[in-house]
N, C-alpha and C positions, 0 to 999 in steps of 0.2 A: 078283601083287604089281606087276609092271611095267604091267599094265593100269590099275591104280589111279593109278600115277605118271603115265602118259600122259594119263589123263583129267584129273588135276589140272593138268598142264602145258597142256593145251588150254583148260581153264577160265581159267588165268592169261593165256594169249595172248588169249582172248576178252575178258577184263577189261581188259587193256592196250589192246586195239584200241578198246573202248568208251570208255575214258578219253581216248584220243587224239582220237576223234571228238567227244567232249564238250568237250575243250579247244579244238578248232577252232570249235565252235559258240559257246563262251564268247567267244573272240576276235572272231568275226564279230559277235556281239551287242554287244560292247563298241564295236567300230568303228561299227556302226549307231547306237548310243546317242550316241556323241561327234558323229557327223555330224548327228543329229537336234537335239542341243543347239546346235551351230553354226548350223544353219539356223533354229532358233527365235530365236536371238540376232540373226541377220540380219533376220528378219521384224520384230522389235522395232525395230531400227535403221531399217528402211525405213518403218515406221509413223511414226517421229519425223521422217524426212525429208519425208514427206507433209504433216505439220503445218507444216514450215518453208516449204513452197511456197504456203501459203494467202495470204500477204501479197504475193506477187509477181503482181500483177494489172497488166498493161501498159495495159489500156484506161483505167484511172483517170488515167494520165499523158498521155493523148492527148485533151485537151479541145478542141483546135483542129479535130479531125475531125468530120464530120457525125454525127448520132446514129445513122443507119442503119449507117454503117461501124463505129462502136463496138459496135453491137448484133451485127453479123456477127462481129466479132473475139471478142466474148464467147461467141457460139454455137460457133465452131470451136475454142475453147479455147486461144487464143494465149497467154494468161497462164500456163496450166499448162505449155504447151510451153516457154515461155521459162524457167519455173522449173526444168524438167527439164534444159534446156541449161545453166543456171547451176550446177545441182547436179553435172552431169557434168564441167563444167570445173573445179569446185572439187575434186572427187575426183581428177581428173587432176593438178591442181596439187599436191595433198598426196602423191600417189604419186611425183611427180617429186622431192619433198623427201627421199624415202628413198634412201639410197645404194645403188648397184648395181641399182636398179629403173628401167629405162628400157624400158618396154613399147611399142615401136613409135613412139617420138617422139624 
């Protein structure tokens, strides 16, 4: 009689242990899913930022420079670099507007 009870008790302990491991797996998968959704949202936002930088071409405003210089500026991507700098400064400005967020500045 006690062997049957001990076997059922061990079965219950094994079941509870399996449930605990499954719960940890569920929580881990939920964390990964939330992280994946946040990263995909960030990728969508960065795709939009890239389309904002298409109009920032510095070489079109430098008509007084020789054509060779303008060509070199367009080859090295100065327009895209200036767009990235403006975007970074804009993000920094908006982060400064949030109270209690002063990240190194």
